[in-house]
C-alpha positions as CSV (number, residue, x, y, z in Angstrom):
1,M,104.9,63.9,171.5
2,T,102.7,67.0,171.7
3,Y,98.9,66.7,171.3
4,L,96.3,69.1,170.2
5,S,92.8,68.5,171.4
6,A,89.3,69.3,170.4
7,P,86.7,70.7,172.9
8,G,84.6,68.1,174.3
9,P,81.3,68.4,176.6
10,A,83.3,68.9,179.8
11,A,85.9,71.5,178.2
12,P,84.0,74.9,177.7
13,G,86.3,77.4,176.2
14,A,88.6,74.7,174.6
15,A,87.9,76.0,171.2
16,A,89.5,79.4,172.1
17,A,92.4,77.4,173.6
18,L,93.1,75.4,170.5
19,A,93.0,78.6,168.4
20,A,95.4,80.0,170.7
21,A,97.7,76.8,170.4
22,A,97.3,77.0,166.7
23,R,98.7,80.5,166.9
24,G,101.5,79.5,169.0
25,V,100.3,81.6,172.0
26,P,101.8,80.5,175.4
27,G,99.8,80.4,178.7
28,P,98.1,77.9,180.9
29,D,95.1,77.6,178.7
30,A,97.0,77.3,175.3
31,G,95.5,74.1,174.6
32,V,98.7,72.2,174.0
33,L,98.8,68.8,176.0
34,R,101.9,66.6,176.6
35,S,100.0,63.4,176.4
36,A,96.8,61.9,175.3
37,E,96.1,60.8,178.8
38,E,96.4,64.4,180.1
39,A,93.7,65.4,177.4
40,R,91.3,62.8,178.4
41,T,91.5,63.6,182.1
42,I,90.2,66.9,181.5
43,G,87.5,65.9,179.0
44,L,89.1,66.9,175.7
45,P,88.8,64.2,173.2
46,V,92.3,63.7,171.3
47,I,92.2,64.2,167.5
48,Q,95.6,63.3,166.4
49,P,99.3,63.9,167.3
50,A,100.1,67.4,166.2
51,S,102.5,67.7,163.2
52,P,105.0,70.7,162.8
53,M,102.9,73.7,161.7
54,F,105.2,74.0,158.7
55,D,106.6,71.4,156.7
56,P,107.2,72.1,153.2
57,G,107.9,68.5,152.0
58,A,104.6,67.2,153.7
59,D,101.7,66.2,151.6
60,R,98.7,68.8,151.9
61,E,96.2,65.7,152.1
62,D,95.9,64.4,155.7
63,A,95.4,60.8,156.8
64,A,91.7,61.0,156.4
65,G,92.1,61.8,152.6
66,L,90.7,65.4,153.0
67,P,92.1,68.3,151.2
68,G,93.6,71.2,153.0
69,S,95.9,71.3,156.1
70,R,96.0,69.5,159.4
71,G,95.7,72.9,161.0
72,E,92.4,73.7,159.2
73,H,91.0,70.3,160.1
74,L,92.0,70.8,163.7
75,L,90.2,74.1,163.9
76,Q,87.1,72.9,162.0
77,A,86.7,70.4,164.8
78,A,87.3,73.0,167.5
79,Y,84.8,75.4,166.0
80,G,82.3,73.0,165.0
81,T,82.4,73.7,161.1
82,Q,83.3,70.5,159.9
83,D,80.0,69.6,158.1
84,R,80.2,73.0,156.1
85,A,84.0,72.3,155.4
86,N,83.4,68.7,154.2
87,R,80.5,69.8,152.0
88,F,82.7,72.6,150.4
89,Y,85.5,70.0,150.1
90,R,83.2,67.6,148.4
91,D,81.4,70.0,146.1
92,Q,84.0,72.4,145.1
93,V,87.5,71.1,145.4
94,L,89.2,69.3,142.6
95,P,92.8,67.9,142.3
96,R,92.9,69.2,138.6
97,L,91.4,71.7,136.4
98,N,88.0,70.9,134.9
99,A,86.9,72.4,131.6
100,E,85.2,75.4,133.0
101,M,88.4,76.3,135.0
102,V,90.6,76.0,132.0
103,T,88.5,78.6,130.2
104,F,88.5,80.9,133.1
105,V,92.2,80.8,133.5
106,G,92.5,81.4,129.6
107,R,90.8,84.8,129.8
108,M,92.4,86.0,133.0
109,E,94.5,89.2,132.7
110,M,95.9,89.1,136.4
111,A,96.9,86.6,139.1
112,F,97.9,87.0,142.6
113,I,100.8,84.6,143.7
114,G,101.8,83.5,147.1
115,T,105.0,81.7,148.0
116,A,107.0,80.9,151.0
117,D,110.7,80.1,151.7
118,A,112.0,77.1,153.6
119,R,111.2,78.9,156.8
120,G,107.7,79.5,156.0
121,E,108.4,83.4,155.5
122,C,106.0,84.4,152.8
123,D,105.8,86.6,149.9
124,S,102.9,87.6,147.9
125,T,103.1,89.1,144.3
126,F,100.9,90.4,141.3
127,R,101.3,88.9,137.7
128,A,99.3,90.4,134.8
129,G,99.2,90.5,131.1
130,P,96.6,89.9,128.3
131,P,94.4,86.9,128.1
132,G,96.5,83.8,127.7
133,F,99.5,85.0,129.6
134,L,98.6,82.3,132.0
135,H,99.2,79.5,129.8
136,V,97.3,76.1,130.6
137,I,99.4,73.3,129.5
138,D,96.7,70.6,130.5
139,E,94.5,70.0,133.4
140,Q,97.3,69.6,135.6
141,R,99.5,72.3,134.7
142,I,99.6,76.0,134.4
143,A,102.6,78.0,133.3
144,Y,103.1,81.9,133.9
145,P,106.0,83.9,132.4
146,E,108.8,85.6,134.4
147,Y,110.4,88.8,132.9
148,R,113.2,91.0,133.5
149,G,112.4,92.8,136.8
150,N,114.0,94.4,139.8
151,G,116.5,91.6,140.3
152,V,115.4,90.6,143.5
153,L,113.7,87.3,142.5
154,A,111.9,86.9,145.7
155,S,109.1,84.5,144.4
156,L,111.6,82.5,142.4
157,G,113.9,82.3,145.3
158,N,111.1,81.0,147.5
159,I,110.1,78.5,144.9
160,S,113.7,77.2,144.9
161,E,113.6,76.5,148.5
162,N,110.0,75.4,148.9
163,P,107.8,74.5,145.7
164,H,104.4,75.1,147.3
165,V,102.7,77.9,145.5
166,A,99.2,79.5,145.7
167,M,97.6,81.3,142.9
168,L,94.4,83.4,143.2
169,M,92.7,84.6,140.0
170,I,89.7,86.9,140.1
171,D,87.2,88.2,137.6
172,F,86.5,91.6,138.7
173,V,84.7,92.6,135.4
174,E,82.2,90.0,134.2
175,D,81.2,87.4,136.5
176,L,82.7,88.4,139.8
177,I,84.1,85.0,140.6
178,G,87.6,83.8,141.8
179,L,89.4,80.6,141.3
180,H,92.0,79.4,143.7
181,V,94.9,77.1,142.6
182,N,97.2,75.4,145.0
183,G,100.2,73.2,143.9
184,R,103.9,72.8,143.5
185,A,106.0,74.9,141.1
186,R,109.2,74.5,139.2
187,I,111.2,77.0,137.4
188,V,111.8,76.3,133.6
189,E,114.1,78.4,131.4
190,D,112.2,79.9,128.4
191,A,113.9,77.7,125.6
192,E,113.5,74.7,127.6
193,L,109.9,75.0,128.1
194,R,109.4,75.9,124.5
195,A,111.0,72.7,123.4
196,Q,108.4,70.8,125.7
197,V,105.2,72.8,125.1
198,S,103.7,74.1,121.9
199,G,101.6,77.2,121.7
200,L,103.5,79.3,124.4
201,P,103.3,83.1,123.4
202,H,106.6,84.5,122.2
203,E,105.9,88.0,123.0
204,V,103.1,88.5,125.8
205,E,102.8,92.3,125.6
206,R,104.7,95.2,124.0
207,G,107.8,93.3,123.3
208,R,108.2,91.7,126.6
209,K,109.7,88.3,126.2
210,P,109.7,85.8,129.0
211,E,113.2,85.1,130.4
212,R,111.6,81.8,132.2
213,W,108.5,80.4,133.4
214,V,106.9,79.0,136.4
215,V,105.2,75.7,135.9
216,V,102.6,74.9,138.6
217,H,101.4,71.4,138.9
218,V,97.8,71.8,140.4
219,E,97.0,69.9,143.5
220,E,93.8,71.9,144.6
221,A,91.5,74.1,142.4
222,Y,88.5,75.5,143.9
223,V,86.1,78.5,143.7
224,H,86.5,81.9,145.6
225,C,82.8,83.1,146.2
226,R,81.6,86.4,144.7
227,K,80.1,87.9,148.0
228,H,82.7,90.4,148.5
229,I,84.2,90.9,145.0
230,P,83.8,94.4,143.7
231,R,83.0,95.2,140.3
232,M,85.6,97.1,138.1
233,Q,85.8,98.5,134.9
234,P,88.7,98.6,132.7
235,V,89.8,102.0,131.3
236,A,92.6,103.1,129.0
237,R,95.8,104.2,130.5
238,T,99.4,105.4,129.4
239,R,102.0,103.0,130.5
240,D,105.8,103.6,130.3
241,W,107.1,100.1,128.9
242,G,110.7,99.2,128.9
243,T,111.9,102.1,131.1
244,D,114.3,101.8,134.1
245,D,113.3,105.4,135.2
246,S,112.2,105.1,138.8
247,R,109.8,108.0,138.7
248,R,107.9,106.7,135.5
249,K,107.8,103.2,136.9
250,G,106.6,104.6,140.3
251,G,109.4,102.6,141.9
252,D,109.7,105.1,144.9
253,Y,106.0,105.7,145.2
254,F,106.3,105.2,149.0
255,G,109.4,107.3,149.4
256,V,111.7,104.7,150.8
257,R,114.7,105.7,148.6
258,A,114.2,109.5,149.0
259,A,114.0,109.2,152.8
260,A,117.3,107.0,152.8
261,D,118.9,109.7,150.4
262,K,117.8,112.4,152.8
263,A,119.3,110.5,155.8
264,A,122.5,109.9,153.9
265,G,122.8,113.5,153.2
266,K,122.4,114.7,156.7
267,S,125.0,112.1,157.8
268,A,127.6,113.4,155.3
269,G,126.8,116.9,156.4
270,K,127.6,116.1,159.9
271,R,130.8,114.6,159.0
272,S,131.9,117.5,156.9
């Protein structure tokens, strides 16, 4: 059994050691101890046995009934931020959407989505549409549409292995505030969800019809403070809808394909 320990009076610098342990940094001061007795002999009070850093099947709520991960609770103990964290948990974190959150989601025109596969390898993506494209089914469920894209299906592939999803919605225009929603997702075909849920938009924008939906079951919902959120102003722009032309879509903006084509041309030239 491996134990992670929190700093005690006789253990200066243990917070840094614990942080290093959480990052998987090896070394004599990594803060990873092989037994509770070893921790106590050097003055480090044991918090709890360490669980695997990534376990997609584990509940987010720890044994103490707190939201969040064991890792954040361990580091709160190490860095002495428990009081602030517990106040935030108590005052701001809900296991569902309240009425104000439902209204907020309903007027959002964008969301940032975070997913990870079964090994914990992460992807983040961006989803956008007119207000209402994020469809609140009820206080426990949000659905967002998936359209024909580049065919990679990175986010959906992750969800098929690991249902944990993080959503971040930010109002950059009016109130300069954000909403985090963490939960578990499932992929539902468009026809199937329409048979279960009324009010889904048939055409979200410019003839784009959803092929399927991601339904997120809310486990945590909490505010993102406005301190560093910039104010933005929407402006009119021309969009090339329904095109597969790479240049018009900006698909090779960073020149990856052009570089590959150039390299392939040089190789062909060497062989000729």
